[in-house]
PLY file of the C-alpha trace (Angstrom):
ply
format ascii 1.0
element vertex 576
property float x
property float y
property float z
element edge 575
property int vertex1
property int vertex2
end_header
-25.91 35.43 -7.81
-23.06 35.22 -5.57
-21.42 31.45 -6.49
-21.37 33.00 -10.27
-19.01 35.93 -9.26
-15.24 35.68 -8.87
-15.12 32.04 -10.63
-12.05 30.89 -12.21
-13.53 27.52 -13.51
-15.76 24.94 -12.86
-15.36 21.20 -12.94
-16.82 17.77 -11.91
-15.63 16.05 -8.76
-13.58 12.85 -9.24
-15.19 9.47 -8.35
-12.90 9.78 -4.81
-14.31 13.02 -4.08
-18.07 12.49 -4.96
-17.92 9.57 -2.14
-16.07 11.88 0.38
-18.82 14.58 -0.31
-21.32 12.19 -0.03
-19.79 10.91 3.63
-19.28 14.29 5.04
-22.90 15.65 4.02
-24.27 12.45 5.86
-22.19 12.97 8.70
-23.78 16.48 9.14
-20.40 18.44 8.15
-18.63 17.27 11.16
-15.24 16.60 11.62
-14.98 13.48 9.61
-12.70 13.77 6.13
-10.64 16.72 7.90
-7.22 16.23 8.41
-4.71 18.42 10.67
-1.18 19.17 10.08
0.17 20.43 13.47
3.80 22.04 13.67
6.17 22.91 16.44
8.67 25.74 15.15
11.45 27.48 17.10
13.97 29.97 15.66
13.59 32.58 13.08
10.05 32.67 12.48
8.48 35.82 10.95
4.74 35.52 11.42
4.22 38.54 8.63
6.24 36.97 6.24
4.73 33.52 7.11
1.49 34.79 6.61
2.79 36.23 3.26
3.92 32.84 2.18
0.53 31.32 2.93
-1.02 33.72 0.74
1.46 33.34 -2.27
0.89 29.44 -2.34
-2.95 29.75 -1.89
-2.64 32.13 -4.97
-0.52 29.60 -6.83
-2.67 26.54 -6.55
-6.01 25.92 -7.87
-7.06 23.48 -5.32
-6.61 25.58 -2.51
-9.23 27.93 -3.94
-11.58 25.54 -4.51
-15.04 25.17 -3.01
-17.80 22.65 -3.31
-21.37 23.01 -4.46
-24.24 20.00 -4.58
-27.16 21.57 -3.46
-29.76 21.54 -6.00
-27.40 19.66 -8.90
-27.63 16.33 -10.30
-23.96 16.39 -10.30
-21.48 18.05 -7.46
-19.38 20.46 -9.14
-16.09 22.29 -7.71
-15.86 26.11 -8.25
-12.14 27.48 -8.35
-12.29 30.92 -7.09
-10.07 33.88 -8.61
-9.14 35.23 -5.05
-10.17 34.22 -1.50
-9.36 35.70 1.40
-6.84 33.76 3.54
-8.28 31.77 7.10
-5.98 33.19 9.44
-5.77 33.38 13.03
-2.80 34.73 15.21
-2.71 34.77 18.64
0.02 35.33 21.39
-0.04 33.10 24.63
3.19 34.07 26.15
1.63 35.53 29.14
0.42 31.70 30.00
2.36 29.58 32.25
3.84 26.50 30.74
0.99 24.24 31.98
-1.74 26.58 30.86
-0.24 27.18 27.84
0.01 23.42 26.83
-3.72 22.69 27.98
-4.72 25.93 25.77
-2.80 24.25 22.72
-4.03 20.98 23.43
-7.71 22.46 23.43
-7.19 24.47 20.18
-6.33 21.54 18.16
-8.73 19.58 19.64
-11.01 22.49 18.53
-10.47 22.88 15.02
-10.42 19.23 14.54
-13.78 18.96 15.68
-15.04 22.14 14.34
-17.03 21.55 10.84
-15.30 23.19 7.24
-17.90 24.89 5.47
-17.32 23.14 1.46
-19.12 25.85 -0.12
-16.77 28.58 1.22
-13.03 28.79 -0.62
-10.41 27.96 0.97
-11.56 24.99 2.73
-9.22 25.00 5.56
-7.89 27.19 8.65
-4.77 28.14 9.64
-3.81 29.28 13.43
-0.42 30.51 14.48
-0.16 30.46 18.19
3.12 32.18 20.04
4.38 30.43 22.67
7.27 31.77 23.50
10.06 34.57 22.48
10.93 32.67 19.40
8.33 29.50 19.67
5.39 28.85 17.86
2.81 26.03 17.37
1.06 25.69 14.05
-2.46 24.38 13.02
-3.19 23.93 9.71
-6.55 21.91 9.61
-8.26 21.40 5.78
-10.56 18.85 4.31
-9.32 15.43 2.57
-11.43 16.13 -0.46
-8.71 19.00 -1.32
-5.48 17.24 -0.60
-3.50 14.36 -0.58
-0.21 13.75 1.59
2.13 14.34 -1.56
0.47 17.78 -1.88
0.67 18.54 1.67
4.25 18.17 1.47
4.47 20.32 -1.46
2.23 23.06 -0.03
4.42 23.07 3.01
7.66 23.28 1.33
6.60 25.94 -0.85
5.83 28.04 2.13
8.77 27.55 3.89
10.82 28.45 1.38
9.03 31.80 0.61
8.93 32.59 3.99
12.97 32.18 3.91
12.57 34.41 0.86
10.65 37.08 2.14
12.30 36.92 5.54
15.76 37.59 3.75
14.65 39.62 0.58
15.77 36.86 -1.79
14.19 36.13 -4.66
12.88 32.41 -5.03
11.88 30.20 -7.87
9.24 27.69 -7.23
8.04 24.98 -10.05
5.25 25.37 -12.52
1.78 24.92 -10.74
-0.37 22.69 -12.85
-4.33 22.49 -12.00
-5.96 19.83 -10.41
-8.65 20.19 -12.95
-5.77 18.67 -15.64
-6.19 15.11 -13.62
-10.14 15.34 -13.66
-9.79 15.77 -17.67
-7.26 12.73 -17.49
-9.66 10.53 -15.96
-12.59 11.25 -18.42
-9.96 9.68 -20.96
-9.53 6.36 -19.48
-10.59 3.12 -21.22
-13.65 1.56 -18.70
-13.89 -1.46 -21.07
-10.34 -2.28 -20.58
-10.34 -1.52 -16.76
-13.48 -4.03 -16.35
-11.54 -6.87 -18.40
-8.76 -6.57 -15.96
-10.51 -6.45 -12.54
-13.23 -9.35 -13.84
-10.34 -11.28 -14.49
-8.14 -10.19 -11.45
-10.84 -11.27 -8.98
-12.61 -14.00 -10.78
-13.32 -16.70 -8.23
-13.23 -14.25 -5.10
-16.38 -14.94 -3.20
-16.03 -12.70 -0.07
-14.04 -10.00 1.55
-10.68 -11.63 3.26
-11.97 -11.66 7.08
-9.40 -9.23 9.05
-8.54 -9.85 12.64
-10.41 -8.25 15.30
-11.26 -8.47 19.20
-15.09 -8.44 18.11
-17.56 -9.05 15.50
-17.40 -6.56 12.35
-20.87 -4.88 12.13
-22.59 -3.68 8.87
-21.59 -0.45 9.32
-17.87 0.53 10.68
-17.53 4.18 11.33
-14.36 6.46 10.85
-11.07 5.13 12.67
-8.34 6.98 14.45
-7.02 5.04 17.26
-3.51 3.92 16.64
-0.37 2.29 17.71
3.15 2.42 16.82
6.61 0.54 16.96
9.56 1.44 15.30
12.18 -0.37 13.50
15.58 1.31 13.67
17.93 2.64 10.97
19.88 -0.86 11.02
16.71 -2.72 10.35
15.58 -0.64 8.00
18.85 -1.01 6.07
18.43 -4.67 6.31
15.15 -4.30 4.61
16.22 -2.23 2.16
19.08 -5.10 1.35
16.37 -7.78 1.31
14.27 -5.57 -1.20
17.21 -5.20 -3.43
18.20 -8.65 -3.06
14.88 -9.95 -3.67
14.28 -7.37 -6.81
11.34 -5.68 -5.15
10.34 -2.28 -3.27
10.22 -1.83 0.51
6.60 -1.25 0.29
6.08 -4.66 -1.25
8.10 -6.22 1.66
5.51 -4.37 4.17
2.56 -5.65 1.87
4.09 -9.36 1.75
4.00 -9.05 5.65
0.33 -7.71 5.76
-0.78 -10.75 3.21
0.57 -13.47 5.35
-1.20 -11.64 8.48
-4.21 -12.08 6.88
-3.55 -15.65 5.57
-2.39 -17.14 8.70
-5.59 -15.50 10.98
-7.95 -16.61 8.44
-6.51 -19.74 7.33
-6.82 -18.64 3.80
-4.08 -19.21 0.62
-5.59 -16.20 -1.02
-6.16 -12.88 0.23
-7.60 -9.41 -0.76
-6.70 -6.42 0.84
-6.42 -2.51 -0.65
-2.69 -0.69 -0.77
-3.10 3.48 -0.63
-1.69 4.83 -4.23
-0.54 7.81 -4.89
-2.73 7.90 -8.03
-0.89 10.48 -10.00
-0.26 9.39 -13.41
3.13 9.92 -15.15
1.92 11.20 -18.36
0.50 14.01 -16.97
2.39 17.45 -17.34
3.98 18.45 -13.86
2.12 15.85 -12.27
4.56 16.26 -9.31
3.67 19.68 -8.62
-0.03 19.77 -9.22
-1.71 20.26 -5.48
-4.94 18.16 -5.17
-6.69 15.20 -4.03
-5.07 12.31 -6.12
-5.05 9.34 -3.68
-7.04 6.09 -4.24
-7.24 2.91 -2.20
-6.86 -0.02 -4.88
-7.51 -3.80 -4.41
-4.94 -6.30 -4.50
-5.32 -10.02 -4.92
-2.31 -11.93 -3.59
-2.25 -15.72 -3.46
-0.17 -17.22 -0.57
2.07 -19.99 -1.97
3.21 -21.75 0.75
6.03 -23.96 -0.95
7.15 -20.96 -3.22
10.45 -19.39 -1.93
9.77 -15.68 -0.36
11.86 -13.73 -2.65
9.75 -15.32 -5.87
6.69 -14.87 -3.82
7.32 -11.17 -3.21
8.00 -10.72 -6.61
4.36 -12.31 -7.39
3.21 -9.70 -4.56
4.45 -6.82 -6.65
3.33 -7.99 -10.15
0.12 -7.80 -8.84
0.65 -4.47 -7.28
1.65 -3.02 -10.24
-0.72 -4.53 -12.52
-3.71 -2.98 -10.07
-2.38 0.37 -9.97
-2.14 0.60 -13.83
-6.04 0.07 -13.44
-6.57 2.20 -10.36
-8.52 5.02 -12.40
-11.52 2.85 -12.10
-13.68 3.76 -9.22
-13.86 1.36 -6.17
-17.56 0.77 -6.58
-17.19 -0.16 -10.42
-14.22 -2.61 -9.28
-16.86 -4.16 -6.83
-19.40 -4.80 -9.13
-17.10 -6.18 -11.74
-15.53 -8.61 -9.16
-19.12 -9.89 -8.26
-19.25 -8.54 -4.96
-21.71 -5.94 -5.20
-23.02 -4.85 -2.12
-19.93 -5.80 -0.26
-16.64 -4.34 0.52
-13.80 -5.88 -1.57
-11.32 -5.49 1.07
-11.80 -4.65 5.07
-7.95 -3.71 5.71
-5.50 -1.49 3.62
-1.66 -0.71 3.79
-0.08 2.84 2.79
3.22 3.55 2.37
4.19 7.13 3.34
6.86 8.08 0.66
5.50 11.45 0.14
8.61 13.88 0.93
8.13 14.74 4.54
11.88 13.53 5.34
15.03 16.06 6.12
14.92 17.39 2.77
11.51 19.00 3.41
13.09 21.49 5.60
15.51 22.85 3.45
15.94 27.02 3.32
13.33 27.15 6.40
15.59 29.68 8.78
14.21 27.92 11.75
14.00 24.76 13.76
10.58 22.35 13.72
10.98 20.68 16.62
7.60 18.70 16.00
5.53 17.33 13.19
2.20 15.58 13.80
-0.35 14.68 11.21
-3.62 13.17 11.70
-4.32 9.61 10.04
-8.07 8.20 10.04
-9.33 5.59 8.06
-13.03 4.48 7.43
-12.11 0.63 7.17
-11.60 -1.54 10.57
-7.42 -1.66 10.06
-4.89 0.10 8.24
-1.34 -0.30 8.34
1.13 2.70 7.60
4.39 2.28 7.15
6.62 5.74 7.13
10.12 5.55 6.22
12.98 8.05 7.68
14.30 7.95 10.28
13.98 4.23 10.46
10.88 2.93 9.66
7.61 3.58 11.68
4.84 1.33 11.46
1.58 2.30 12.66
-1.50 0.30 12.87
-5.02 2.51 12.73
-7.87 1.15 14.03
-11.42 1.09 15.37
-10.92 0.77 19.31
-14.61 -0.48 19.13
-13.44 -3.21 17.11
-9.98 -3.93 18.09
-8.37 -2.77 21.41
-5.03 -1.22 22.14
-3.47 -4.53 23.47
-4.78 -6.54 20.29
-3.39 -3.78 18.13
-0.41 -3.85 19.70
-0.22 -7.77 19.29
-0.88 -7.56 15.48
1.59 -5.00 14.96
4.14 -6.82 16.81
3.40 -9.72 14.46
3.67 -7.56 11.35
7.03 -5.86 12.75
8.61 -9.68 13.56
7.34 -10.92 10.09
9.31 -7.89 8.18
12.41 -8.88 10.53
12.18 -12.34 9.24
11.94 -11.46 5.73
15.07 -9.80 5.86
16.71 -12.82 6.83
15.06 -15.67 5.35
13.89 -14.44 1.68
15.53 -17.50 0.27
13.50 -19.71 2.34
10.00 -20.71 1.47
6.88 -18.86 2.52
5.26 -22.01 4.54
8.87 -21.70 6.72
8.56 -17.92 6.88
4.88 -17.94 8.14
5.97 -20.62 10.70
8.52 -18.52 12.03
6.25 -15.94 13.89
3.69 -17.05 16.03
-0.04 -15.41 15.44
-1.20 -12.60 17.31
-3.52 -13.70 19.82
-6.67 -12.34 21.39
-7.71 -11.46 18.03
-10.02 -13.55 15.66
-10.86 -13.58 11.71
-14.13 -11.40 11.72
-16.37 -10.78 8.73
-18.71 -7.99 7.95
-22.90 -8.53 8.40
-24.17 -7.33 5.11
-27.58 -5.55 5.51
-30.09 -6.62 7.94
-32.71 -9.42 8.15
-35.16 -8.23 5.91
-38.89 -9.12 7.35
-41.31 -10.71 4.81
-44.20 -7.75 4.02
-47.25 -8.26 5.52
-48.78 -7.55 2.24
-47.08 -7.70 -0.81
-47.25 -4.30 -3.01
-47.16 -4.55 -6.90
-44.17 -2.25 -7.96
-45.34 0.83 -10.27
-43.25 1.19 -13.75
-41.12 3.94 -12.14
-40.55 1.99 -8.97
-39.66 -1.04 -11.38
-37.19 0.95 -13.12
-35.56 1.74 -9.96
-35.45 -1.66 -8.46
-33.48 -2.68 -11.71
-30.99 -0.10 -11.04
-30.69 -1.16 -7.19
-30.51 -4.71 -8.41
-27.48 -3.94 -11.21
-25.47 -1.86 -8.65
-26.26 -3.73 -5.56
-26.28 -7.25 -6.80
-29.62 -8.18 -5.17
-33.48 -8.67 -5.59
-35.76 -5.78 -5.05
-38.99 -7.50 -4.24
-40.88 -4.69 -2.33
-41.38 -1.05 -2.58
-40.59 -0.78 0.97
-36.94 -2.53 0.65
-34.42 -0.06 1.95
-31.28 0.75 0.20
-28.84 0.72 3.58
-30.85 -2.79 4.75
-29.84 -4.68 1.40
-26.16 -3.67 1.95
-26.00 -0.34 0.18
-23.23 2.38 1.43
-22.30 5.37 0.07
-20.21 4.06 -2.63
-23.14 2.34 -3.91
-25.81 5.29 -3.62
-23.52 7.55 -5.96
-23.78 4.96 -8.58
-27.16 4.74 -8.06
-27.61 8.47 -8.48
-25.64 8.28 -11.41
-27.84 5.80 -12.99
-31.07 7.71 -12.29
-29.47 10.83 -13.85
-28.55 8.98 -16.76
-31.83 7.24 -17.62
-33.40 10.41 -16.97
-35.64 9.53 -14.56
-35.55 12.93 -12.53
-33.59 15.44 -11.03
-31.88 14.36 -7.86
-29.09 15.21 -5.68
-27.17 12.45 -3.83
-28.24 13.74 -0.59
-31.73 13.47 -1.28
-31.36 9.59 -2.53
-29.88 9.40 1.31
-33.37 11.07 2.87
-35.56 8.84 0.54
-34.05 5.49 1.18
-36.54 2.96 0.00
-38.02 2.28 -3.48
-41.45 3.89 -2.94
-39.89 7.04 -1.15
-37.55 7.68 -3.73
-40.17 7.20 -6.66
-42.48 9.59 -5.01
-39.78 12.04 -4.67
-38.93 11.91 -8.16
-42.75 11.87 -9.73
-44.83 12.71 -6.61
-47.56 12.24 -9.56
-46.96 9.18 -11.47
-47.25 7.02 -8.20
-51.16 6.60 -8.64
-53.94 6.99 -6.37
-52.78 8.14 -2.83
-52.92 5.73 -0.03
-56.04 5.47 2.18
-55.57 7.09 5.79
-55.61 3.26 7.07
-52.90 2.21 4.52
-50.62 5.39 5.56
-51.06 4.30 8.95
-50.15 0.94 8.20
-47.01 1.57 6.51
-46.33 4.12 8.80
-46.31 1.60 11.80
-44.36 -0.79 9.91
-41.47 1.61 9.27
-41.57 2.94 12.69
-41.15 -0.70 13.67
-38.20 -1.41 11.58
-36.81 1.95 12.54
-37.08 1.09 16.29
-35.40 -2.30 15.48
-32.61 -0.91 13.46
-31.80 1.45 16.43
-31.94 -1.34 19.03
-29.76 -3.23 16.95
-27.32 -0.41 16.78
-27.45 0.25 20.33
-27.02 -3.59 21.07
-24.12 -3.99 18.76
-22.38 -0.76 20.22
-23.13 -1.65 24.12
-21.31 -5.22 23.36
-18.20 -3.57 21.62
-19.33 -5.32 17.88
0 1
1 2
2 3
3 4
4 5
5 6
6 7
7 8
8 9
9 10
10 11
11 12
12 13
13 14
14 15
15 16
16 17
17 18
18 19
19 20
20 21
21 22
22 23
23 24
24 25
25 26
26 27
27 28
28 29
29 30
30 31
31 32
32 33
33 34
34 35
35 36
36 37
37 38
38 39
39 40
40 41
41 42
42 43
43 44
44 45
45 46
46 47
47 48
48 49
49 50
50 51
51 52
52 53
53 54
54 55
55 56
56 57
57 58
58 59
59 60
60 61
61 62
62 63
63 64
64 65
65 66
66 67
67 68
68 69
69 70
70 71
71 72
72 73
73 74
74 75
75 76
76 77
77 78
78 79
79 80
80 81
81 82
82 83
83 84
84 85
85 86
86 87
87 88
88 89
89 90
90 91
91 92
92 93
93 94
94 95
95 96
96 97
97 98
98 99
99 100
100 101
101 102
102 103
103 104
104 105
105 106
106 107
107 108
108 109
109 110
110 111
111 112
112 113
113 114
114 115
115 116
116 117
117 118
118 119
119 120
120 121
121 122
122 123
123 124
124 125
125 126
126 127
127 128
128 129
129 130
130 131
131 132
132 133
133 134
134 135
135 136
136 137
137 138
138 139
139 140
140 141
141 142
142 143
143 144
144 145
145 146
146 147
147 148
148 149
149 150
150 151
151 152
152 153
153 154
154 155
155 156
156 157
157 158
158 159
159 160
160 161
161 162
162 163
163 164
164 165
165 166
166 167
167 168
168 169
169 170
170 171
171 172
172 173
173 174
174 175
175 176
176 177
177 178
178 179
179 180
180 181
181 182
182 183
183 184
184 185
185 186
186 187
187 188
188 189
189 190
190 191
191 192
192 193
193 194
194 195
195 196
196 197
197 198
198 199
199 200
200 201
201 202
202 203
203 204
204 205
205 206
206 207
207 208
208 209
209 210
210 211
211 212
212 213
213 214
214 215
215 216
216 217
217 218
218 219
219 220
220 221
221 222
222 223
223 224
224 225
225 226
226 227
227 228
228 229
229 230
230 231
231 232
232 233
233 234
234 235
235 236
236 237
237 238
238 239
239 240
240 241
241 242
242 243
243 244
244 245
245 246
246 247
247 248
248 249
249 250
250 251
251 252
252 253
253 254
254 255
255 256
256 257
257 258
258 259
259 260
260 261
261 262
262 263
263 264
264 265
265 266
266 267
267 268
268 269
269 270
270 271
271 272
272 273
273 274
274 275
275 276
276 277
277 278
278 279
279 280
280 281
281 282
282 283
283 284
284 285
285 286
286 287
287 288
288 289
289 290
290 291
291 292
292 293
293 294
294 295
295 296
296 297
297 298
298 299
299 300
300 301
301 302
302 303
303 304
304 305
305 306
306 307
307 308
308 309
309 310
310 311
311 312
312 313
313 314
314 315
315 316
316 317
317 318
318 319
319 320
320 321
321 322
322 323
323 324
324 325
325 326
326 327
327 328
328 329
329 330
330 331
331 332
332 333
333 334
334 335
335 336
336 337
337 338
338 339
339 340
340 341
341 342
342 343
343 344
344 345
345 346
346 347
347 348
348 349
349 350
350 351
351 352
352 353
353 354
354 355
355 356
356 357
357 358
358 359
359 360
360 361
361 362
362 363
363 364
364 365
365 366
366 367
367 368
368 369
369 370
370 371
371 372
372 373
373 374
374 375
375 376
376 377
377 378
378 379
379 380
380 381
381 382
382 383
383 384
384 385
385 386
386 387
387 388
388 389
389 390
390 391
391 392
392 393
393 394
394 395
395 396
396 397
397 398
398 399
399 400
400 401
401 402
402 403
403 404
404 405
405 406
406 407
407 408
408 409
409 410
410 411
411 412
412 413
413 414
414 415
415 416
416 417
417 418
418 419
419 420
420 421
421 422
422 423
423 424
424 425
425 426
426 427
427 428
428 429
429 430
430 431
431 432
432 433
433 434
434 435
435 436
436 437
437 438
438 439
439 440
440 441
441 442
442 443
443 444
444 445
445 446
446 447
447 448
448 449
449 450
450 451
451 452
452 453
453 454
454 455
455 456
456 457
457 458
458 459
459 460
460 461
461 462
462 463
463 464
464 465
465 466
466 467
467 468
468 469
469 470
470 471
471 472
472 473
473 474
474 475
475 476
476 477
477 478
478 479
479 480
480 481
481 482
482 483
483 484
484 485
485 486
486 487
487 488
488 489
489 490
490 491
491 492
492 493
493 494
494 495
495 496
496 497
497 498
498 499
499 500
500 501
501 502
502 503
503 504
504 505
505 506
506 507
507 508
508 509
509 510
510 511
511 512
512 513
513 514
514 515
515 516
516 517
517 518
518 519
519 520
520 521
521 522
522 523
523 524
524 525
525 526
526 527
527 528
528 529
529 530
530 531
531 532
532 533
533 534
534 535
535 536
536 537
537 538
538 539
539 540
540 541
541 542
542 543
543 544
544 545
545 546
546 547
547 548
548 549
549 550
550 551
551 552
552 553
553 554
554 555
555 556
556 557
557 558
558 559
559 560
560 561
561 562
562 563
563 564
564 565
565 566
566 567
567 568
568 569
569 570
570 571
571 572
572 573
573 574
574 575
């Protein structure tokens, strides 16, 4: 069997990777969960040396030789190949005029971003080098997000450039030890889940619903991947003032950004207690050589921030930072478990995230390159309605990534301007009260707090059907994971508010309780209790339905499906 050949190691996916895999499979392998780095290069680049550098780096890092398998498996696995062929394409575009060359590069970028990656064939990435002039190149690196986080991207690129220069000049180069990503998965397996449960139950006690986010339309039950964005820049002088304020208040720059976002959410929703997510590097300090391991470590961690109006800003920011550090200490717990412990099963715990891109894509990134990088572009996507991204050096770039069907460009720009103004006011008003700081910046216009519609309205069954023993066990699992009662064999996982994160947990419970062999994909293909039970044990479901019963149930399912399609079509046409 080919899958068992050329294997270095086999191990399970992390919880985040499992969720990503489910989303990719459900999207039919489309461009979802694909990231892309685009570099404009000028100078002493030698393509052969550049390709050899990539070959060496891929051989160094197991994650870059990893493929993913799930078909026919109860638990998806990642397989590290011993050797792989470099997916390298090199093209010469110098014969094209400037306009045609620019159009061609844009088309190649779009094609690479939209063309699916085959997850079961390592390496799960593509490399394209376009020569656009005598000493000018465009480089496109497209890869699966399941493989790499931002820190890893920087690590790989730094090593590639150092090796290119060593190859070009015939000088030796020493690189740091490259640890295996498997070490992280082993570390995760040793974590204390009971301690995590205690912390998260206590941290989110009393949170009744997710914090609404400021949008220009209603928030639908399902939000697709968002990649529209607006940006603004705080110059070096502004960044220096923010860093001085961070020093004075004894917090980090990221805490200032999180504090500004907490005030935005609280102001628009008229709340004094808000919850949002923060992007965390997820790299445990006790893991040996963790800084040089290439893999997908990042996670989104929920943070609860009480907004105390009378508290001095400096004191309040320290509370924000303590909440952040406490949450990160327990970030190893899967997000769906955290939602369950918080009492919000079936709902997202937060609808917006804040990310600080501190991974080393700064000036030191380009040491020993031998040529000039005239442009670096990296796609940022999110499956949350809003993501605030802060990128320090040079200055501080603020980027708001949004779903443009929920928030148009004008509203996004207004919201980002509000964040920028709050940050600048924090720099000079950190000795004043939180209430005074919030009052110094007007709320962005054209947006309103929006909550998600969880699940769909459920019609009463025409004739209640008693559950079989297997259906009853499945209904209990759904209840435990979703936090809702399952009263009919035709209850649909997604109409009850289920998402991919819940499907993964339900799948784990079904396998753990020995109810049958099942893949996560098969769970999505059989979304009702009746369909799933029949799939798991076709011989244990009693007598088959009569023709009339089958036709009646078929009509009911068709009506329900037609209603769901109409609702989605109406929501999209109204920009909801």
